[in-house]
ZAMARGU-4260 file (C-alpha; in steps of 0.2 Angstrom, whole numbers, plus 5000, padded with zeros to 4 digits):
<rodrens>
0) 4986/5056/4920 | 4982/5053/4902 | 4992/5036/4900 | 4986/5031/4918 | 4968/5033/4912
5) 4971/5023/4897 | 4980/5009/4906 | 4965/5008/4918 | 4952/5008/4904 | 4962/4994/4895
10) 4963/4983/4911 | 4945/4985/4915 | 4939/4982/4897 | 4950/4966/4896 | 4943/4960/4912
15) 4925/4962/4906 | 4929/4954/4889 | 4937/4939/4897 | 4923/4937/4909 | 4910/4937/4895
20) 4920/4929/4881 | 4927/4914/4889 | 4910/4907/4896 | 4901/4911/4880 | 4915/4902/4870
25) 4912/4887/4881 | 4893/4888/4879 | 4896/4888/4860 | 4907/4873/4861 | 4894/4864/4871
30) 4880/4869/4859 | 4890/4862/4844 | 4892/4846/4854 | 4874/4845/4858 | 4869/4849/4840
35) 4880/4834/4833 | 4873/4821/4846 | 4855/4828/4842 | 4858/4823/4823 | 4865/4806/4829
40) 4849/4804/4839 | 4838/4807/4824 | 4848/4795/4813 | 4846/4781/4826 | 4827/4785/4827
45) 4825/4783/4809 | 4831/4764/4811 | 4819/4761/4826 | 4803/4758/4816 | 4811/4745/4804
50) 4819/4736/4819 | 4802/4735/4828 | 4795/4726/4812 | 4809/4715/4806 | 4826/4708/4810
55) 4829/4702/4792 | 4847/4707/4788 | 4844/4712/4770 | 4829/4722/4774 | 4839/4731/4788
60) 4854/4734/4776 | 4842/4742/4763 | 4835/4753/4778 | 4853/4758/4784 | 4858/4762/4766
65) 4843/4773/4763 | 4848/4783/4778 | 4864/4788/4769 | 4874/4785/4785 | 4881/4767/4781
70) 4899/4772/4785 | 4894/4779/4803 | 4879/4769/4807 | 4879/4751/4814 | 4865/4740/4821
75) 4868/4726/4834 | 4854/4713/4836 | 4856/4699/4849 | 4853/4681/4845 | 4836/4675/4850
80) 4825/4659/4847 | 4838/4650/4838 | 4842/4665/4826 | 4860/4670/4826 | 4865/4688/4831
85) 4865/4701/4817 | 4878/4715/4816 | 4877/4728/4803 | 4889/4742/4798 | 4906/4745/4806
90) 4907/4743/4825 | 4917/4756/4834 | 4911/4754/4852 | 4918/4741/4863 | 4907/4725/4866
95) 4905/4729/4884 | 4898/4746/4881 | 4885/4738/4869 | 4881/4725/4882 | 4880/4738/4896
100) 4868/4749/4885 | 4857/4734/4881 | 4856/4729/4899 | 4852/4747/4906 | 4839/4751/4892
105) 4844/4769/4890 | 4855/4778/4878 | 4874/4782/4881 | 4889/4789/4873 | 4907/4783/4873
110) 4923/4789/4866 | 4931/4781/4851 | 4946/4785/4841 | 4943/4800/4830 | 4926/4805/4839
115) 4912/4798/4849 | 4898/4785/4847 | 4880/4786/4852 | 4873/4770/4858 | 4854/4770/4856
120) 4844/4754/4863 | 4828/4749/4853 | 4815/4736/4857 | 4812/4722/4845 | 4796/4713/4841
125) 4803/4698/4850 | 4806/4707/4866 | 4825/4708/4864 | 4835/4724/4864 | 4844/4729/4849
130) 4858/4743/4849 | 4859/4756/4836 | 4877/4764/4835 | 4879/4781/4827 | 4897/4787/4825
135) 4900/4806/4828 | 4916/4812/4821 | 4926/4825/4832 | 4924/4838/4817 | 4905/4838/4820
140) 4906/4841/4838 | 4918/4856/4835 | 4910/4862/4819 | 4909/4882/4819 | 4917/4883/4836
145) 4933/4890/4829 | 4924/4903/4818 | 4914/4908/4834 | 4929/4910/4845 | 4937/4920/4831
150) 4923/4932/4831 | 4922/4933/4850 | 4941/4938/4850 | 4939/4951/4836 | 4924/4959/4846
155) 4935/4958/4862 | 4949/4967/4853 | 4938/4980/4845 | 4931/4984/4862 | 4948/4986/4870
160) 4953/4997/4855 | 4937/5007/4857 | 4940/5009/4876 | 4958/5015/4872 | 4952/5028/4860
165) 4938/5034/4872 | 4950/5035/4887 | 4963/5045/4877 | 4950/5058/4872 | 4944/5059/4890
170) 4963/5060/4895 | 4966/5074/4883 | 4951/5083/4890 | 4957/5081/4908 | 4976/5084/4904
175) 4975/5100/4893 | 4968/5111/4906 | 4981/5104/4918 | 4995/5108/4905 | 4988/5126/4903
180) 4989/5128/4922 | 5007/5122/4922 | 5011/5134/4908 | 5002/5148/4916 | 5012/5145/4933
185) 5028/5145/4924 | 5024/5161/4915 | 5019/5169/4931 | 5035/5163/4939 | 5045/5170/4925
190) 5038/5188/4928 | 5024/5188/4915 | 5011/5195/4927 | 4997/5194/4913 | 4998/5176/4913
195) 4980/5168/4915 | 4972/5151/4911 | 4955/5147/4904 | 4943/5141/4917 | 4937/5125/4908
200) 4939/5106/4909 | 4933/5095/4924 | 4926/5103/4939 | 4942/5101/4950 | 4953/5108/4936
205) 4941/5122/4933 | 4941/5127/4951 | 4960/5126/4951 | 4961/5138/4936 | 4949/5150/4945
210) 4960/5150/4960 | 4976/5153/4950 | 4968/5167/4941 | 4963/5175/4957 | 4980/5173/4964
215) 4988/5180/4949 | 4976/5195/4951 | 4981/5197/4969 | 5000/5196/4965 | 4998/5210/4952
220) 4988/5220/4965 | 5001/5217/4979 | 5016/5222/4967 | 5006/5238/4962 | 5003/5242/4980
225) 5021/5239/4984 | 5027/5251/4970 | 5016/5264/4976 | 5022/5262/4994 | 5040/5263/4988
230) 5036/5278/4978 | 5027/5287/4992 | 5042/5283/5004 | 5054/5289/4992 | 5045/5305/4988
235) 5045/5308/5007 | 5064/5310/5006 | 5063/5324/4995 | 5059/5337/5009 | 5075/5333/5020
240) 5085/5332/5004 | 5080/5349/4999 | 5085/5355/5016 | 5102/5347/5014 | 5105/5354/4997
245) 5101/5371/5004 | 5113/5369/5018 | 5127/5363/5007 | 5126/5380/4999 | 5133/5388/5015
250) 5148/5376/5017 | 5159/5387/5006 | 5172/5381/4995 | 5184/5366/4997 | 5186/5347/4994
255) 5174/5342/5008 | 5161/5354/5003 | 5161/5349/4985 | 5160/5331/4990 | 5145/5334/5001
260) 5136/5344/4988 | 5140/5330/4975 | 5134/5317/4988 | 5117/5326/4990 | 5115/5328/4971
265) 5118/5310/4968 | 5106/5305/4982 | 5093/5316/4974 | 5096/5307/4958 | 5094/5290/4966
270) 5078/5295/4975 | 5072/5301/4958 | 5076/5284/4949 | 5068/5274/4964 | 5052/5285/4961
275) 5052/5282/4942 | 5056/5263/4944 | 5042/5261/4957 | 5030/5270/4945 | 5033/5259/4931
280) 5018/5248/4925 | 5029/5233/4921 | 5043/5225/4929 | 5060/5226/4920 | 5062/5209/4914
285) 5071/5212/4897 | 5089/5207/4895 | 5102/5220/4891 | 5104/5222/4872 | 5121/5224/4862
290) 5130/5239/4866 | 5121/5242/4883 | 5131/5242/4899 | 5145/5252/4906 | 5163/5253/4907
295) 5168/5245/4924 | 5186/5253/4924 | 5178/5270/4923 | 5165/5267/4936 | 5177/5260/4948
300) 5190/5275/4946 | 5175/5287/4948 | 5169/5279/4964 | 5187/5277/4971 | 5190/5295/4968
305) 5174/5299/4978 | 5179/5288/4993 | 5197/5292/4992 | 5194/5309/5001 | 5185/5301/5016
310) 5199/5287/5016 | 5212/5300/5017 | 5203/5309/5031 | 5203/5292/5041 | 5221/5287/5037
315) 5217/5273/5026 | 5228/5266/5012 | 5220/5262/4996 | 5225/5251/4982 | 5217/5251/4965
320) 5222/5240/4951 | 5216/5233/4934 | 5207/5249/4929 | 5220/5256/4916 | 5210/5250/4901
325) 5192/5249/4897 | 5182/5234/4904 | 5165/5233/4896 | 5152/5223/4906 | 5133/5220/4903
330) 5128/5230/4918 | 5119/5246/4920 | 5130/5260/4926 | 5118/5265/4940 | 5118/5246/4946
335) 5137/5245/4946 | 5138/5262/4956 | 5125/5256/4969 | 5135/5239/4971 | 5152/5248/4973
340) 5145/5261/4985 | 5137/5247/4995 | 5154/5237/4997 | 5165/5252/5000 | 5152/5259/5012
345) 5153/5243/5022 | 5172/5245/5023 | 5171/5262/5030 | 5156/5257/5041 | 5162/5240/5048
350) 5181/5242/5049 | 5191/5254/5061 | 5199/5270/5055 | 5216/5267/5047 | 5211/5250/5039
355) 5217/5248/5022 | 5207/5242/5007 | 5209/5238/4989 | 5199/5236/4973 | 5205/5225/4959
360) 5197/5222/4942 | 5201/5207/4932 | 5196/5206/4914 | 5194/5187/4907 | 5188/5180/4891
365) 5170/5176/4898 | 5169/5185/4914 | 5175/5200/4924 | 5180/5199/4942 | 5178/5214/4954
370) 5188/5211/4971 | 5185/5222/4986 | 5196/5218/5000 | 5201/5225/5016 | 5212/5222/5031
375) 5198/5223/5044 | 5193/5210/5056 | 5183/5200/5043 | 5165/5193/5042 | 5162/5179/5055
380) 5147/5172/5045 | 5147/5175/5027 | 5131/5166/5024 | 5121/5177/5036 | 5130/5192/5028
385) 5123/5187/5011 | 5106/5184/5017 | 5093/5199/5014 | 5087/5208/5029 | 5098/5200/5042
390) 5106/5216/5049 | 5102/5219/5067 | 5100/5238/5065 | 5112/5241/5079 | 5126/5246/5068
395) 5116/5255/5055 | 5115/5239/5044 | 5100/5234/5035 | 5107/5218/5027 | 5103/5225/5009
400) 5120/5230/5003 | 5127/5213/4999 | 5110/5208/4992 | 5111/5222/4980 | 5128/5216/4974
405) 5122/5198/4973 | 5107/5202/4962 | 5118/5212/4951 | 5131/5198/4948 | 5117/5185/4946
410) 5107/5195/4933 | 5123/5192/4922 | 5123/5173/4927 | 5138/5176/4939 | 5138/5175/4958
415) 5146/5183/4973 | 5158/5175/4986 | 5164/5181/5002 | 5181/5175/5009 | 5197/5180/5018
420) 5208/5193/5009 | 5227/5192/5008 | 5226/5209/5017 | 5220/5199/5032 | 5202/5205/5032
425) 5186/5202/5021 | 5187/5199/5002 | 5171/5201/4991 | 5172/5194/4974 | 5160/5199/4961
430) 5159/5187/4946 | 5151/5196/4932 | 5148/5184/4916 | 5150/5192/4900 | 5140/5180/4889
435) 5126/5177/4902 | 5131/5159/4906 | 5132/5151/4923 | 5149/5153/4930 | 5161/5138/4931
440) 5163/5132/4948 | 5182/5131/4951 | 5194/5133/4965 | 5190/5152/4967 | 5202/5155/4982
445) 5217/5149/4972 | 5212/5157/4956 | 5208/5173/4963 | 5224/5174/4973 | 5235/5170/4958
450) 5227/5183/4947 | 5229/5196/4961 | 5247/5192/4962 | 5248/5196/4944 | 5242/5214/4946
455) 5253/5217/4961 | 5241/5216/4976 | 5247/5205/4989
</rodrens>
C-alpha cells in the first residue's frame, strides 16, 4: 500500500509537471525570439530618419557606424533618377527576398545561415523604397532559454521529490495501523488472548481495529464460557462417581475388584484434572521445559498391565515390545496415558473378542514411535476416523479418541498415521518428535515394518 501510494503520487506529479513545464518552456523560447526581433526592429527604426533625409552613401555610412551594428546592419537603396543603387553593409538575405519586401512594403523575416534577418522597408524622399536588413544571430533568439528550461526542470524534479516525501509519510500513516492489525491477528492466532490493536489511523483502519478488538473480547468471553461449561459438566460427574466408589467397596477382594476400584480412582483423578484445567485463567501454551515429560516405556507397561486383565478375560493375545529400557519423551504422563487408553479402548470396543493386539515402542535418535496394532477387521476410512466428532454414537464412539492421540503427537511436531498392520487389522502409528521439529516424510509403511521385524513382531 505504501509503495503503491508513492507510485501514484509520482505518476500524477510527473504528468502535472509535464503539462505545465513543456508549454511554459515553449512560451519562454518564443518570448526570447520576439525579444531578439524587437531589438532588430529598433535598430532598423534608428536608420529610417536618415534615409528619409538623404541617400548620400558617406552620410549613411556614418549613421550605420554610429548605430554600432555595422556588422549586422545593411541598407539596400534602389537606383532612381539616374543615381546608382546603394548597398551598405554585408548582405545576407537573398535578392529576391529584398525585392519582395520592397514590393509588398511591409517587414518580413527570412532564415539565413547562422540565424535570421529582419527586412524593414523604409520610404525615401524620392518616393522609392529602401530596405534595411538587420541580422539576428541564432544565439540571440535562444538567449536565456537554456537557463529557463534548466530552472523549470529543477522545479519539476523538486516537486516530484516533494510529492514522494509527502506520499511516503501518508503511506506510513496508513500502513502502520494495518501492520499493527496484522500483528495483533497473528498474536491472537498464536493463543495470546490479550492481543489488542490501537484504534487509530484512517477511518477505515480505525473501524477495522475497533472490530478486531471487539472480536478478541468476544473470543475471550466465549473461551471463558466454554471453560466454565466444561468445569460444570465435569463437576456433575462427581455424584455418579461417588456412587461407583461406594459400590466398589462391596465387591470384595480379587483382581477384578481391584481393577474396578483402580479404574474409579483414575476416573476421579481425570475429572479433577478436567475441572482444574477448565478453571485455568490462561491457556496452556508454554512448551515443555528441559527435564519435563515422562518415560514412555514405564507408561506403556503400566497401561498394558491394566488392560491385560480384560484381554485375558476376552481371550486376546497380547504382544509388548520395546519397553525393556527407559524411553524419555517430551509429553506429559497424563497425556500419554489418555492417548494409550483411547487406542487400547478402541481395540476392545471395535474388534471381536479373541482378537490379538500388540504395542511396540521404537526409540530413534530424533523421534519415538509407538505402534498399536490389532488383528481386527481394520478401519475402512482412516481420514474419517481421524476427524474430530465423526462418531455416529451408535457404537459408543464420540470421534474424540484418535483426535486426542493426534493432538498429543502434533504438540511435539510429530503426527499420527493409520494403516494396515502385519496382524491383519489396524495399525496406529504415533510419531513423537524429541527435538520439536516437523517429522521427515518418508516411506512410513516400509520403515515401520522393518523396525517391527527388528523387535520380533510379525
